[in-house]
C-alpha positions in Angstrom: 2.3 16.1 13.5 3.0 14.9 9.9 2.3 11.4 10.6 -1.7 12.4 11.6 -2.4 13.1 8.3 -2.7 10.3 6.6 -4.9 8.8 9.2 -7.2 11.3 8.9 -8.6 10.0 5.0 -8.2 6.1 6.5 -11.2 3.9 6.6 -13.2 2.6 9.7 -11.1 0.6 12.5 -12.6 -2.9 12.8 -12.8 -4.5 16.2 -9.1 -5.6 17.6 -8.2 -9.3 16.6 -9.4 -11.9 19.2 -5.9 -13.1 19.1 -2.4 -13.2 18.5 -1.6 -16.7 17.5 -1.9 -17.5 13.9 -4.8 -20.6 14.7 -7.4 -17.8 15.1 -6.8 -15.5 12.6 -9.1 -14.9 9.4 -8.3 -16.5 6.0 -7.9 -13.2 4.9 -4.7 -11.4 1.8 -2.7 -8.7 2.6 -0.2 -6.5 0.7 1.9 -3.5 2.7 4.3 -1.4 2.4 6.0 1.2 5.1 8.6 3.5 5.4 11.1 2.9 7.5 14.9 4.5 8.7 16.5 2.6 5.8 14.0 3.1 3.1 10.4 1.3 2.2 10.0 -2.2 3.5 7.4 -4.1 0.8 5.1 -7.2 2.3 2.7 -9.5 1.0 1.0 -12.8 1.1 1.6 -15.4 -1.5 -2.3 -16.7 -1.7 -4.3 -16.4 -4.8 -7.6 -17.5 -5.6 -8.0 -17.9 -9.1 -11.6 -17.5 -11.0 -12.8 -21.0 -10.3 -12.3 -20.1 -6.6 -9.1 -22.4 -6.4 -6.1 -21.4 -3.9 -2.6 -21.6 -5.2 0.6 -19.7 -4.4 1.2 -16.7 -6.3 3.8 -13.9 -6.5 2.3 -10.1 -5.6 5.6 -8.7 -5.5 6.9 -6.9 -8.7 9.7 -4.8 -9.9 8.5 -2.3 -11.5 11.9 0.0 -12.3 15.0 0.7 -10.6 14.1 1.7 -7.9 10.4 0.9 -7.8 7.9 -1.9 -6.8 4.6 -2.9 -7.3 2.4 -5.0 -4.9 -0.6 -6.1 -6.0 -3.9 -8.1 -4.6 -7.3 -9.1 -6.9 -8.0 -10.8 -9.5 -4.7 -12.9 -10.8 -5.4 -12.4 -14.7 -5.4 -8.6 -14.7 -2.4 -8.2 -12.1 0.5 -9.2 -14.6 -0.9 -6.3 -16.8 -0.9 -4.1 -14.2 2.4 -4.5 -13.5 3.5 -4.2 -17.4 1.7 -0.8 -18.0 3.0 0.5 -14.8 6.6 -0.4 -15.8 6.3 0.5 -19.3 5.0 4.2 -17.8 8.1 4.3 -15.2 10.2 4.1 -18.1 9.2 6.3 -20.3 8.8 8.8 -17.8 10.1 12.1 -19.2 11.6 14.7 -17.2 8.7 17.3 -16.1 6.5 14.0 -14.7 6.0 13.8 -11.2 5.8 9.7 -9.6 1.8 10.4 -9.5 1.5 11.7 -13.2 3.2 8.7 -14.3 0.8 6.0 -12.3 -2.3 8.0 -13.5 -0.4 7.6 -17.2 -0.2 3.7 -16.0 -3.6 3.6 -15.2 -4.9 4.7 -18.5 -2.8 2.4 -20.5 -4.2 -0.3 -17.9 -7.8 0.5 -18.3 -7.0 0.4 -22.3 -5.6 -3.0 -22.2 -7.9 -4.6 -20.0 -11.3 -2.6 -20.8 -13.6 0.0 -19.6 -14.6 0.2 -16.0 -17.9 -1.8 -15.0 -19.7 1.1 -14.3 -19.3 2.2 -18.0 -20.1 -1.5 -19.5 -22.6 -2.9 -17.1 -20.1 -5.9 -16.7 -18.3 -7.4 -13.8 -14.6 -6.4 -13.6 -13.1 -7.8 -10.5 -11.1 -5.6 -7.8 -7.9 -5.0 -8.0 -5.9 -3.1 -4.9 -2.5 -1.9 -5.7 0.9 -0.5 -3.2 3.0 1.4 -5.7 6.5 2.4 -3.5 10.0 4.0 -5.2 12.8 5.7 -4.4 12.5 9.0 -6.3 16.1 10.4 -7.4 14.0 13.7 -8.6 12.9 14.8 -5.7 15.2 17.4 -4.1 14.9 16.8 -0.1 16.2 13.3 1.0 14.0 12.3 3.2 10.8 13.1 0.7 12.6 10.5 -2.4 10.8 7.5 -0.5 7.4 7.8 -2.3 4.1 5.4 -1.4 1.0 5.3 -3.1 -2.5 3.4 -2.9 -4.1 2.5 -5.8 -7.4 0.7 -6.7 -7.8 0.7 -10.2 -9.0 2.1 -12.6 -9.5 4.7 -9.3 -6.4 7.4 -9.3 -3.6 6.4 -7.0 -3.8 8.0 -3.5 -0.1 9.2 -2.1 0.4 8.4 1.6 3.3 9.4 3.8 4.2 6.4 5.7 2.6 3.5 5.3 -0.1 1.7 2.8 -2.2 -1.5 2.8 -4.4 -3.7 0.7 -6.1 -7.0 0.5 -9.0 -8.3 2.1 -7.0 -8.3 5.5 -6.5 -4.8 5.1 -8.6 -3.0 7.6 -7.3 -5.5 10.4 -3.8 -4.2 9.2 -5.0 -1.0 9.3 -6.6 -1.1 12.8 -2.9 -1.9 14.1 -0.7 0.5 12.2 -3.1 3.7 13.0 -2.6 2.8 16.7 1.2 2.7 16.3 1.0 6.0 14.5 -0.3 7.7 17.0 1.5 6.2 19.2 4.4 7.3 17.2 3.3 11.0 17.6 2.5 11.1 20.5 6.5 10.4 21.1 7.5 12.7 18.6 9.0 10.6 16.2 7.3 9.1 13.2 7.9 5.8 10.8 10.8 7.1 8.8 12.8 7.2 12.5 12.6 3.0 13.0 14.9 0.5 11.4 14.2 -2.1 8.6 14.6 -4.6 11.1 11.6 -3.4 13.4 9.5 -2.9 10.5 10.1 -6.8 8.6 9.3 -8.1 12.0 6.2 -6.1 13.0 5.3 -7.1 9.0 5.3 -10.7 9.8 3.7 -10.4 12.9 1.2 -8.8 11.1 0.6 -11.0 8.4 0.4 -13.8 10.8 -2.4 -12.0 12.3 -4.4 -11.5 9.5 -4.2 -14.8 7.4 -3.9 -18.4 8.6 -1.0 -19.9 7.0 -1.3 -23.0 4.8 2.0 -24.8 3.3 0.1 -25.8 0.2 -1.1 -22.6 -0.8 0.3 -19.8 2.0 4.0 -17.9 2.2 4.9 -14.3 2.5 7.1 -11.9 0.6 9.2 -9.3 1.4 11.2 -7.0 -0.4 13.7 -3.1 0.5 13.8 -0.4 -1.4 17.0 1.3 0.0 17.9 4.2 -1.8 19.1 4.5 -5.3 20.0 0.7 -4.8 18.5 -2.1 -6.6 15.1 -3.4 -4.3 15.8 -6.8 -2.8 14.4 -9.6 -1.9 14.0 -10.3 2.3 14.1 -13.7 4.2 12.2 -14.5 6.8 15.1 -15.6 8.0 17.1 -12.5 7.9 15.3 -10.5 11.1 13.4 -13.6 12.4 16.1 -16.6 13.1 14.6 -20.1 12.9 11.9 -19.1 11.7 8.9 -21.4 11.2 6.0 -20.6 9.9 3.5 -23.6 11.3 4.9 -23.3 14.9 1.9 -21.2 16.9 3.9 -20.5 19.4 7.1 -19.4 17.9 4.8 -15.8 17.8 5.8 -15.5 21.7 9.5 -15.2 20.5 8.6 -12.9 17.6 7.0 -10.7 19.9 10.1 -10.0 22.1 12.6 -9.7 19.3 9.7 -7.4 17.5 10.5 -5.7 21.5 14.2 -5.4 21.3 14.3 -3.7 18.3 12.0 -1.1 19.5 14.1 -0.5 22.5 16.5 -0.1 20.6 14.7 2.2 17.8 12.6 4.1 20.4 14.6 3.6 24.1 12.7 1.7 26.8 11.2 4.6 28.1 8.8 5.1 25.3 8.2 2.0 24.8 6.9 1.3 28.4 4.6 4.3 27.5 3.7 2.0 24.6 3.0 -1.2 26.7 1.0 1.2 29.1 -1.3 2.5 25.9 -2.0 -0.7 24.5 -2.9 -1.9 28.2 -0.4 -4.6 28.2 1.1 -3.9 31.8 -2.3 -3.7 33.0 -3.1 -7.4 31.5 0.5 -9.1 33.0 -0.6 -6.8 36.5 -3.6 -8.6 36.5 -1.5 -11.8 35.7 0.3 -11.2 38.8 3.3 -10.5 36.6 4.8 -6.9 37.8 6.2 -4.7 35.4 8.0 -1.5 35.9 10.3 0.6 33.5 13.3 -0.8 35.0 12.3 -4.4 33.9 
């Protein structure tokens, strides 16, 4: 029942998505990190709005240590300062420090650089949201070495068990991830049993749900933390062959590929239960399509 713990502290659920196709998605941003069998998948959009309201491409994922990644969303001029101070704190970590203590120290360094919080100065300080993901070699149990923290500087970081979200589209992402979280618990498993391919496919579909794609300002980035290896960037074409972000029909093929990898990870019976719990089987039957476990 460990996967239920992060749900209890989650945010209120929004209404479900109006559509699964990108032409109806909202113009929101989203950052995510999800635990998987192979490590941690870190995902973000690349849309940034500057202080003048202009949108453009920007990298939101930063490598801040030998086995750690920071992904952030918010005021562009504050993002480099946050990444710089997290990297400084991680690299100067002492033997007795837990990663959460390292992030608290990074928080202090960041706050000293950008100035006191708005509640102390009366001035507006743009909101920042961040996710810190790492493989922590100092943790004894192998399954606990992968660490996740949600963070809204200058507030303290919050540990998460299996996934973390941020950005203006976090409520939409949370809606799907929380439903999936309960389903995984109900089937006696958790996120750490899903392959990185499955989680990468789910992450891209979620981003397409949340954000309208515009080639001049939008894009998606993916990184993978695999144990004590150096974090690596992942191309969408690695887990979705012939990927095209502008084809609204392609998302149907992507759902089919996601279902295929879920069958490999969970088995057909559990996937059938998943489809039933989401009302997918009922809707298909209403459309005259009969689906059984043997289908």
